[in-house]
FIVO-794788 format. One record per residue (C-alpha): residue in three letters; x, y, z. Coordinates in steps of 0.05 Angstrom, whole numbers, padded with zeros to 5 digits, always signed. Example, Ala and Ser with C-alpha at 12.3 -4.5 7.8 and 13.67 -1.06 7.14 Angstrom:
ALA+00246-00090+00156
SER+00273-00021+00143
//
This chain:
UNK+01710+01424+02272
UNK+01770+01443+02228
UNK+01803+01496+02263
UNK+01873+01476+02281
UNK+01899+01482+02355
UNK+01949+01544+02347
UNK+02010+01514+02390
UNK+02081+01562+02399
UNK+02114+01532+02349
UNK+02056+01539+02296
UNK+02049+01615+02309
UNK+02120+01613+02303
UNK+02108+01584+02228
UNK+02054+01633+02215
UNK+02089+01696+02236
UNK+02147+01665+02190
UNK+02100+01657+02138
UNK+02071+01722+02136
UNK+02103+01789+02107
UNK+02152+01808+02161
UNK+02153+01877+02200
UNK+02197+01920+02187
UNK+02242+01945+02238
UNK+02200+02002+02245
UNK+02137+01959+02273
UNK+02180+01908+02299
UNK+02227+01964+02347
UNK+02145+01985+02364
UNK+02127+01921+02393
UNK+02195+01910+02431
UNK+02191+01979+02467
UNK+02113+01971+02482
UNK+02128+01903+02517
UNK+02195+01924+02550
UNK+02158+01990+02573
UNK+02090+01979+02581
UNK+02091+01899+02610
UNK+02020+01912+02650
UNK+01981+01934+02597
UNK+02025+01905+02522
UNK+01971+01851+02516
UNK+01926+01914+02487
UNK+01974+01918+02421
UNK+01944+01882+02362
UNK+01980+01816+02352
UNK+02042+01816+02302
UNK+02000+01780+02252
UNK+01951+01829+02248
UNK+01992+01888+02220
UNK+02003+01855+02158
UNK+01929+01832+02157
UNK+01908+01906+02165
UNK+01954+01936+02116
UNK+01934+01878+02060
UNK+01861+01905+02070
UNK+01876+01974+02061
UNK+01924+01958+01994
UNK+01863+01910+01977
UNK+01804+01960+01977
UNK+01842+02025+01954
UNK+01832+02054+02022
UNK+01849+02133+02024
UNK+01813+02149+02092
UNK+01824+02110+02138
UNK+01797+02114+02225
UNK+01824+02070+02282
UNK+01782+02071+02344
UNK+01836+02053+02399
UNK+01909+02067+02380
UNK+01951+02046+02444
UNK+02021+02048+02426
UNK+02008+02061+02353
UNK+02036+01993+02328
UNK+01961+01984+02282
UNK+01962+02063+02260
UNK+02030+02047+02232
UNK+02019+01981+02193
UNK+01959+02013+02162
UNK+01993+02087+02145
UNK+02050+02050+02117
UNK+01992+02016+02064
UNK+01961+02077+02054
UNK+01980+02124+01994
UNK+02027+02185+02002
UNK+01956+02227+02009
UNK+01912+02184+02045
UNK+01891+02205+02120
UNK+01890+02165+02178
UNK+01851+02186+02241
UNK+01870+02153+02301
UNK+01826+02158+02359
UNK+01856+02150+02437
UNK+01848+02180+02505
UNK+01922+02172+02528
UNK+01972+02217+02520
UNK+02016+02170+02555
UNK+02007+02104+02505
UNK+02002+02150+02438
UNK+02071+02177+02455
UNK+02105+02116+02437
UNK+02075+02115+02371
UNK+02088+02183+02350
UNK+02165+02177+02346
UNK+02162+02103+02310
UNK+02107+02139+02258
UNK+02158+02200+02249
UNK+02212+02147+02247
UNK+02175+02110+02189
UNK+02160+02174+02147
UNK+02087+02169+02157
UNK+02068+02218+02208
UNK+02042+02263+02156
UNK+01991+02215+02139
UNK+01966+02196+02215
UNK+01925+02252+02252
UNK+01921+02235+02325
UNK+01854+02259+02360
UNK+01860+02253+02439
UNK+01788+02258+02456
UNK+01737+02208+02474
UNK+01724+02163+02416
UNK+01649+02182+02409
UNK+01664+02253+02408
UNK+01715+02247+02349
UNK+01664+02196+02314
UNK+01611+02246+02321
UNK+01648+02306+02302
UNK+01663+02279+02233
UNK+01628+02288+02167
UNK+01562+02248+02176
UNK+01562+02226+02092
UNK+01598+02164+02079
UNK+01670+02172+02065
UNK+01707+02127+02106
UNK+01742+02069+02067
UNK+01759+02031+02132
UNK+01756+02034+02199
UNK+01788+01989+02254
UNK+01756+01979+02319
UNK+01795+01960+02386
UNK+01779+02008+02436
UNK+01732+01996+02502
UNK+01688+01943+02496
UNK+01632+01972+02523
UNK+01630+02022+02468
UNK+01637+01976+02410
UNK+01559+01990+02396
UNK+01561+02061+02395
UNK+01625+02064+02355
UNK+01601+02018+02299
UNK+01537+02055+02299
UNK+01568+02120+02288
UNK+01620+02086+02236
UNK+01571+02051+02192
UNK+01532+02109+02161
UNK+01600+02144+02152
UNK+01629+02078+02116
UNK+01622+02090+02043
UNK+01586+02028+02007
UNK+01643+01981+01998
UNK+01679+02004+02051
UNK+01705+01956+02117
UNK+01703+01952+02191
UNK+01754+01914+02227
UNK+01739+01900+02297
UNK+01784+01862+02343
UNK+01768+01816+02410
UNK+01706+01797+02382
UNK+01718+01732+02416
UNK+01742+01765+02481
UNK+01786+01698+02507
UNK+01733+01655+02490
UNK+01692+01683+02539
UNK+01638+01700+02487
UNK+01602+01634+02497
UNK+01587+01641+02561
UNK+01512+01668+02566
UNK+01524+01697+02628
UNK+01590+01735+02619
UNK+01590+01804+02646
UNK+01628+01862+02638
UNK+01673+01860+02571
UNK+01648+01797+02552
UNK+01580+01810+02560
UNK+01593+01869+02515
UNK+01628+01833+02463
UNK+01573+01783+02461
UNK+01521+01838+02451
UNK+01559+01866+02397
UNK+01568+01804+02356
UNK+01492+01797+02364
UNK+01479+01868+02334
UNK+01531+01865+02282
UNK+01500+01800+02262
UNK+01435+01831+02256
UNK+01454+01889+02219
UNK+01425+01895+02148
UNK+01470+01951+02130
UNK+01531+01906+02128
UNK+01558+01841+02112
UNK+01603+01803+02165
UNK+01642+01752+02182
UNK+01680+01733+02245
UNK+01745+01702+02237
UNK+01788+01662+02290
UNK+01849+01703+02281
UNK+01881+01718+02339
UNK+01825+01739+02391
UNK+01777+01743+02341
UNK+01772+01794+02280
UNK+01703+01813+02250
UNK+01702+01834+02178
UNK+01642+01874+02158
UNK+01632+01905+02086
UNK+01584+01969+02083
UNK+01531+01943+02031
UNK+01513+01985+01967
//
């Protein structure tokens, strides 16, 4: 096994050698941890912001869908990477948590690129046009619905488009065949992705595990 254990020191080194978070992203991280300490873990890891922005730019994304927005950190990172006429549809059910994101999006000058839809994400996804039109989707919401979200997103993904799924290692609990709850849901999701002929996917040990899946032509 060649995976390097990530110590606190090594993690700081990684952050120092990634593109730095801009002041608005940094402030949003700080506000989230200060105001919502009990649930701040729901925020995507700091190293995921430059990764998501990199992927948006890499594939020339113009239409992005995010399932699970929380306080708007990942949405902000992706919106900043979109062209001026790009659009990000952010799906969440919490007015309270997403309220932290709105002023940050305004402050960063990308609020016009983000359309926040407060509703069950499955309802939002099913209301989207059925034809392939999504360039990139980021999945970071309730784990029990990951498979359902996937099955709504894949047909709407344009050939060569990406789905990025977070928490696919679920704190290491996915290796437990007797896992229950969210861990069991992620195990089922990982198996579902691996068996889906419509996509090619890789599972990476980034943060709590990230899957990158590309829609086949």
